[in-house]
matplotlib code that plots the C-alpha trace (Angstrom):
import matplotlib.pyplot as plt

x = [91.6, 88.7, 88.9, 86.5, 88.1, 86.3, 87.6, 86.8, 89.4, 89.2, 87.3, 90.6, 91.7, 88.6, 89.1, 92.7, 91.9, 88.7, 90.9, 93.5, 91.1, 89.6, 92.9, 92.4, 88.9, 85.2, 83.2, 80.3, 79.1, 80.3, 83.6, 83.4, 85.3, 85.6, 87.1, 89.6, 93.4, 96.5, 99.0, 101.2, 98.3, 97.0, 100.7, 100.6, 97.2, 98.4, 101.4, 100.0, 97.0, 99.7, 101.0, 97.6, 95.8, 96.5, 96.5, 92.7, 91.9, 90.6, 90.9, 89.6, 90.8, 88.9, 90.3, 88.3, 89.0, 87.3, 85.0, 84.0, 81.7, 78.4, 76.8, 73.3, 72.0, 69.2, 67.4, 69.1, 72.5, 74.1, 77.0, 76.4, 79.3, 78.1, 81.4, 81.6, 78.8]
y = [209.1, 207.1, 204.4, 201.7, 198.5, 196.5, 193.1, 190.3, 187.5, 183.7, 181.6, 180.0, 183.6, 185.0, 183.8, 185.1, 188.5, 188.9, 187.8, 190.2, 193.3, 192.8, 193.8, 197.2, 198.0, 197.4, 194.8, 196.1, 193.4, 190.8, 191.8, 195.3, 197.0, 200.4, 202.5, 205.4, 204.3, 206.3, 206.7, 204.0, 201.6, 202.2, 201.5, 198.3, 197.2, 198.0, 195.9, 193.0, 192.8, 192.8, 189.7, 187.9, 188.2, 186.5, 187.4, 187.6, 189.0, 192.7, 195.0, 198.6, 201.0, 204.3, 207.2, 209.9, 213.0, 212.3, 215.2, 214.9, 212.1, 210.9, 207.5, 206.5, 203.1, 202.0, 198.6, 196.6, 198.0, 194.7, 196.2, 199.6, 201.3, 204.5, 206.3, 206.4, 209.0]
z = [263.9, 262.9, 260.5, 258.9, 257.5, 255.1, 254.0, 251.5, 252.1, 251.4, 253.8, 254.8, 256.2, 257.6, 261.1, 261.4, 260.0, 262.3, 265.3, 264.5, 263.7, 267.0, 268.9, 267.6, 266.4, 267.1, 265.1, 263.3, 261.0, 258.9, 257.5, 258.9, 261.7, 262.8, 265.7, 266.8, 266.4, 266.4, 263.5, 265.1, 265.4, 261.8, 260.6, 262.6, 261.4, 257.6, 258.0, 259.7, 257.1, 254.3, 255.7, 256.4, 253.0, 250.0, 246.1, 245.7, 248.8, 249.3, 252.3, 252.1, 255.2, 255.1, 257.2, 258.7, 260.9, 264.2, 264.1, 260.4, 260.2, 260.7, 261.1, 259.7, 260.5, 258.5, 259.9, 262.7, 264.3, 265.0, 267.0, 268.5, 269.8, 271.9, 271.9, 268.2, 267.5]

ax = plt.figure().add_subplot(projection="3d")
ax.plot(x, y, z, "-o")
ax.set_aspect("equal")
plt.show()
């Protein structure tokens, strides 16, 4: 499945969250990651993020079927990933 992860976390935790997400997903722009993952990987991402974020932090995970979305970029694509489209 394809996922997009968007996060807004305290500055003290940004680097840890960013570093962790890079192990599974492609960085798109500030606080946004995307990529294809298995169900098991998604479970691991959710489990680990629950341990990394604090009370006022926010993480949104959008799940998409692989063949059921289109990406439209307006402006500069800061981190193009050819296999996404």
